[in-house]
Structures are given as C-alpha cells and as structure tokens.
Residue frames as a rotation matrix with the C-alpha (Angstrom) as fourth column:
MET 1
0.169 -0.986 -0.011 -4.95
0.838 0.138 0.528 -156.14
-0.519 -0.098 0.849 19.21
ARG 2
-0.185 -0.240 0.953 -5.29
0.876 -0.481 0.049 -153.56
0.446 0.844 0.299 16.52
GLY 3
0.759 0.615 0.214 -6.77
0.442 -0.727 0.525 -151.02
0.478 -0.304 -0.824 18.94
GLY 4
0.635 -0.616 -0.467 -3.49
0.459 -0.185 0.869 -150.58
-0.621 -0.766 0.165 20.82
GLY 5
-0.369 -0.768 0.524 -1.72
0.889 -0.128 0.439 -149.63
-0.270 0.628 0.730 17.76
ILE 6
0.015 0.514 0.858 -4.23
0.641 -0.663 0.386 -147.00
0.767 0.544 -0.339 16.85
LEU 7
0.929 0.299 -0.216 -4.29
0.346 -0.501 0.793 -145.69
0.129 -0.812 -0.570 20.41
GLY 8
0.156 -0.958 -0.240 -0.50
0.792 -0.024 0.610 -145.37
-0.590 -0.285 0.755 20.32
VAL 9
-0.483 -0.275 0.831 -0.56
0.825 -0.462 0.327 -143.43
0.294 0.843 0.450 17.15
ILE 10
0.539 0.728 0.422 -3.24
0.466 -0.676 0.571 -141.05
0.701 -0.111 -0.704 18.65
VAL 11
0.822 -0.261 -0.506 -1.14
0.442 -0.268 0.856 -140.49
-0.359 -0.927 -0.105 21.77
LEU 12
-0.186 -0.975 0.117 1.97
0.831 -0.093 0.548 -139.82
-0.524 0.199 0.828 19.71
VAL 13
-0.309 0.172 0.935 0.20
0.692 -0.634 0.345 -137.28
0.652 0.754 0.077 17.47
TRP 14
0.795 0.596 -0.115 -1.34
0.495 -0.527 0.691 -135.65
0.351 -0.606 -0.714 20.56
LEU 15
0.505 -0.695 -0.512 2.12
0.551 -0.197 0.811 -135.19
-0.664 -0.692 0.284 22.19
LEU 16
-0.482 -0.724 0.493 3.76
0.857 -0.274 0.436 -133.94
-0.180 0.633 0.753 18.90
ILE 17
0.278 0.610 0.742 0.94
0.571 -0.726 0.383 -131.28
0.773 0.317 -0.550 18.61
GLY 18
0.947 0.110 -0.302 1.84
0.319 -0.430 0.845 -130.23
-0.037 -0.896 -0.442 22.12
VAL 19
0.031 -0.997 -0.064 5.56
0.776 -0.016 0.630 -130.03
-0.630 -0.070 0.774 21.19
VAL 20
-0.400 -0.087 0.913 4.73
0.823 -0.471 0.316 -127.83
0.403 0.878 0.260 18.31
ALA 21
0.674 0.656 0.340 2.71
0.402 -0.712 0.576 -125.56
0.619 -0.251 -0.744 20.53
ALA 22
0.682 -0.570 -0.458 5.58
0.458 -0.154 0.875 -125.27
-0.569 -0.807 0.156 23.02
TYR 23
-0.267 -0.844 0.465 7.83
0.901 -0.047 0.432 -124.45
-0.343 0.534 0.773 20.12
GLN 24
0.010 0.453 0.891 5.51
0.718 -0.624 0.309 -121.79
0.696 0.637 -0.332 18.88
ARG 25
0.942 0.336 -0.022 5.46
0.215 -0.550 0.807 -120.24
0.259 -0.765 -0.590 22.30
ASP 26
0.317 -0.913 0.256 9.34
-0.311 -0.355 -0.882 -120.09
0.896 0.200 -0.397 22.25
TYR 27
0.919 -0.005 0.393 9.64
-0.379 0.257 0.889 -122.27
-0.106 -0.966 0.234 25.35
PHE 28
0.799 -0.586 0.136 12.70
0.584 0.810 0.056 -123.95
-0.143 0.034 0.989 23.90
THR 29
0.098 -0.697 0.710 14.63
0.580 -0.540 -0.610 -120.74
0.809 0.472 0.351 23.12
ASN 30
0.812 0.207 0.546 14.14
-0.266 -0.700 0.662 -119.19
0.519 -0.683 -0.514 26.49
SER 31
-0.144 -0.988 -0.063 17.42
-0.198 0.091 -0.976 -118.88
0.970 -0.129 -0.208 28.45
SER 32
-0.272 0.034 0.962 15.95
-0.952 -0.158 -0.263 -119.09
0.143 -0.987 0.076 31.86
THR 33
-0.114 0.316 -0.942 15.83
-0.151 0.932 0.330 -122.62
0.982 0.180 -0.058 33.03
ASN 34
-0.766 0.008 0.643 14.05
-0.642 -0.055 -0.764 -123.34
0.029 -0.998 0.047 36.30
CYS 35
-0.852 0.466 0.238 11.34
0.301 0.809 -0.505 -125.67
-0.428 -0.359 -0.829 37.76
ALA 36
-0.040 0.948 -0.316 8.54
0.010 -0.316 -0.949 -123.37
-0.999 -0.041 0.003 36.57
THR 37
-0.098 -0.112 -0.989 9.71
-0.945 -0.301 0.127 -123.24
-0.312 0.947 -0.076 33.01
ALA 38
-0.942 -0.188 -0.277 10.19
-0.270 0.916 0.296 -126.98
0.198 0.354 -0.914 32.81
GLY 39
-0.622 0.767 0.157 6.70
0.344 0.447 -0.826 -127.42
-0.704 -0.459 -0.542 34.35
SER 40
0.123 0.658 -0.743 5.10
-0.515 -0.598 -0.615 -125.05
-0.848 0.458 0.265 31.80
ILE 41
-0.438 -0.300 -0.848 6.76
-0.895 0.235 0.379 -126.94
0.086 0.925 -0.371 28.90
ALA 42
-0.998 0.002 0.062 5.65
-0.010 0.978 -0.208 -130.20
-0.061 -0.208 -0.976 30.27
LEU 43
-0.373 0.922 -0.101 2.04
0.251 -0.004 -0.968 -129.11
-0.893 -0.386 -0.230 30.71
THR 44
0.004 0.262 -0.965 2.02
-0.792 -0.588 -0.163 -127.51
-0.610 0.765 0.205 27.33
VAL 45
-0.740 -0.384 -0.552 3.05
-0.645 0.638 0.421 -130.81
0.190 0.668 -0.720 25.77
VAL 46
-0.904 0.422 0.065 0.70
0.341 0.805 -0.486 -132.93
-0.257 -0.418 -0.871 27.75
VAL 47
-0.155 0.899 -0.410 -2.30
-0.092 -0.427 -0.900 -130.67
-0.984 -0.101 0.149 26.91
GLY 48
-0.587 -0.245 0.772 -1.55
0.594 0.518 0.616 -131.03
-0.551 0.819 -0.158 23.27
PRO 49
-0.524 0.446 0.725 -4.28
0.698 -0.262 0.666 -129.83
0.487 0.856 -0.174 20.81
LEU 50
0.438 0.788 -0.433 -6.16
0.898 -0.363 0.249 -128.03
0.040 -0.498 -0.866 23.63
ASN 51
-0.378 -0.668 -0.641 -3.54
0.636 -0.690 0.345 -125.33
-0.673 -0.277 0.686 23.38
TYR 52
-0.961 0.056 0.269 -5.07
0.209 -0.489 0.847 -124.26
0.179 0.871 0.458 20.16
ALA 53
-0.086 0.996 -0.021 -8.48
0.689 0.075 0.721 -124.19
0.720 0.047 -0.693 21.85
GLY 54
0.416 0.246 0.875 -7.44
-0.207 -0.912 0.354 -121.51
0.885 -0.329 -0.329 24.30
VAL 55
0.944 -0.167 -0.285 -5.78
0.330 0.443 0.833 -123.54
-0.012 -0.881 0.473 27.07
ASN 56
0.324 -0.878 0.352 -2.46
-0.229 -0.434 -0.871 -121.87
0.918 0.202 -0.342 28.19
PRO 57
0.872 -0.025 -0.488 -1.02
0.442 0.467 0.766 -123.85
0.209 -0.884 0.418 31.14
LYS 58
0.171 -0.833 0.526 1.59
-0.309 -0.553 -0.774 -122.09
0.936 -0.031 -0.352 33.24
VAL 59
0.439 -0.207 -0.874 3.49
0.833 0.459 0.309 -123.11
0.337 -0.864 0.374 36.25
THR 60
0.477 -0.253 0.842 4.31
-0.129 -0.967 -0.218 -120.05
0.870 -0.004 -0.494 38.39
ASN 61
0.230 -0.387 0.893 5.22
-0.972 -0.145 0.187 -121.39
0.057 -0.911 -0.409 41.87
CYS 62
0.641 -0.147 -0.753 7.34
-0.085 0.962 -0.260 -124.49
0.763 0.230 0.604 41.95
ASN 63
0.280 -0.506 0.816 8.73
-0.959 -0.113 0.259 -125.68
-0.039 -0.855 -0.517 45.23
LEU 64
0.328 -0.351 -0.877 11.14
-0.235 0.869 -0.436 -128.59
0.915 0.349 0.202 45.04
PRO 65
1.000 0.025 -0.002 12.06
-0.003 0.179 0.984 -130.52
0.025 -0.984 0.179 48.21
GLU 66
0.398 -0.913 0.089 15.39
-0.889 -0.408 -0.208 -130.10
0.226 0.004 -0.974 49.51
PRO 67
0.150 -0.333 -0.931 17.76
-0.063 0.936 -0.345 -133.09
0.987 0.111 0.120 49.81
SER 68
0.978 0.167 -0.123 18.15
0.092 0.180 0.979 -134.66
0.185 -0.969 0.161 53.24
GLN 69
0.532 -0.796 0.288 21.29
-0.841 -0.536 0.072 -133.80
0.097 -0.281 -0.955 55.25
C-alpha cells in the first residue's frame, strides 16, 4: 500500500516540474490560443523534467474534427 503513495508523489512532482518548464517558456502569457498552443503546453507538462534535458515538444499541425450536421 505504501508504494502507491510514493508513486503518486513522484507523478505530482513530475507534472509540477513540467508546469514550471511551460511557465519558463512563457506559454501561459501567450495571447494566441489555438489547438497547437494547447497541445504544446500539454506535451511540455507531461514530458516534465525531460524539458531540462533538451526535449522541446511542439505541436505545429492540429486538426480537430468538425461537428456533425
């Protein structure tokens, strides 16, 4: 049972490091809001500490499905 709590803390710290990396890249102050920007923010947060190892995920082409008629 104790391993689940430790794993949860590790995941939380991982994601917090990703949020800090996204903040340092000024993703939250950018005024353009579109699918590619949201995807880049999400990828940066999920990648977490790997951002500081040189990983720079970016979404450039984002195609959302159109709603049905």
